[in-house]
C-alpha positions as CSV (number, residue, x, y, z in Angstrom):
1,K,-14.0,-1.0,-2.9
2,V,-12.6,-3.7,-5.6
3,L,-10.7,-1.5,-7.7
4,A,-9.3,-0.1,-4.2
5,S,-8.6,-3.1,-2.6
6,L,-7.1,-4.7,-5.6
7,G,-4.4,-1.4,-5.2
8,Y,-2.9,-3.2,-2.6
9,I,-1.3,-6.1,-4.0
10,S,1.8,-5.5,-5.3
11,F,2.3,-3.4,-8.4
12,L,-1.6,-3.3,-9.2
13,C,-1.2,-0.1,-7.4
14,V,-1.5,2.2,-10.3
15,L,-5.2,0.8,-10.7
16,P,-6.8,2.9,-9.0
17,L,-4.8,5.8,-9.8
18,A,-4.9,5.5,-13.4
19,I,-8.8,4.0,-13.8
20,K,-10.4,6.6,-11.3
21,P,-8.7,9.4,-11.0
22,K,-11.5,11.3,-10.0
23,S,-12.3,9.6,-7.3
24,D,-10.9,10.4,-3.9
25,Y,-11.7,7.1,-2.5
26,C,-9.9,5.1,-5.1
27,Q,-6.7,7.8,-5.1
28,F,-6.6,8.1,-1.6
29,H,-5.8,3.9,-1.4
30,G,-3.6,4.0,-4.6
31,K,-1.5,6.3,-3.1
32,Q,-1.2,4.9,0.1
33,S,-0.7,1.3,-1.3
34,L,1.9,3.2,-3.5
35,V,4.0,4.5,-0.5
36,I,4.2,0.7,1.3
37,L,5.1,-0.7,-2.1
38,I,8.5,1.6,-2.4
39,F,8.7,1.5,1.6
40,F,9.1,-2.3,1.5
41,L,10.8,-2.4,-1.6
42,L,14.0,-0.1,-0.5
43,L,14.3,-1.9,2.9
44,S,14.2,-4.8,1.2
45,W,17.6,-5.1,0.7
46,M,18.7,-5.7,4.0
47,G,16.3,-9.5,3.2
48,L,19.6,-9.8,1.3
49,F,22.4,-10.0,3.9
50,F,20.2,-10.5,7.6
51,A,17.6,-13.3,6.8
52,I,15.5,-13.3,10.1
53,I,15.5,-9.0,9.1
54,G,14.3,-9.8,5.4
55,L,11.2,-12.2,6.7
56,L,10.0,-10.0,9.8
57,L,9.6,-7.4,7.1
58,T,8.0,-9.8,4.4
59,F,5.4,-11.2,7.4
60,A,5.3,-7.1,8.0
61,H,4.4,-6.3,4.6
62,I,1.6,-9.2,3.9
63,I,-0.4,-8.6,7.5
64,I,-0.5,-4.2,6.1
65,V,-1.9,-5.8,3.0
66,I,-4.1,-8.1,4.3
67,F,-5.5,-5.2,6.7
68,A,-5.4,-2.3,4.3
69,I,-7.4,-4.9,1.9
70,L,-10.4,-5.8,3.9
71,N,-10.6,-2.0,5.3
72,A,-10.3,-1.1,1.9
73,S,-13.1,-3.7,0.9
74,K,-15.1,-2.6,3.7
75,G,-15.7,0.7,2.4
76,R,-13.1,2.5,5.2
77,K,-9.9,5.0,4.7
78,W,-7.3,2.9,7.2
79,R,-4.8,5.6,7.5
80,I,-1.4,3.7,7.6
81,P,0.5,5.3,9.6
82,F,3.5,7.0,7.9
83,A,2.7,5.7,4.7
84,S,-0.9,8.0,5.1
85,Q,1.1,11.2,5.7
86,V,3.1,10.9,2.9
87,A,0.5,9.4,0.5
88,D,-1.1,12.9,1.6
89,K,2.2,14.7,0.2
90,L,1.6,12.4,-3.6
91,E,0.1,14.6,-6.1
92,W,-1.4,12.1,-9.0
């Protein structure tokens, strides 16, 4: 649970993927956190041009990460819309 929770903290998303490759739980959270990280990094360029959008995206990212960490630490598989659908298609 700790490893899956840590995976939602920025670039630590590779930890559950690399350390526990046979754990469905860690793979689920690792892939989902990787998708979230890439999604928000791609959208963050908008913050360079529109400060309010960048601020809202940062706030949304923080809220999603907090909820994901809380659910992972409780042993739940919270399927984040869009992210979980993309993560299910990833082969690691």
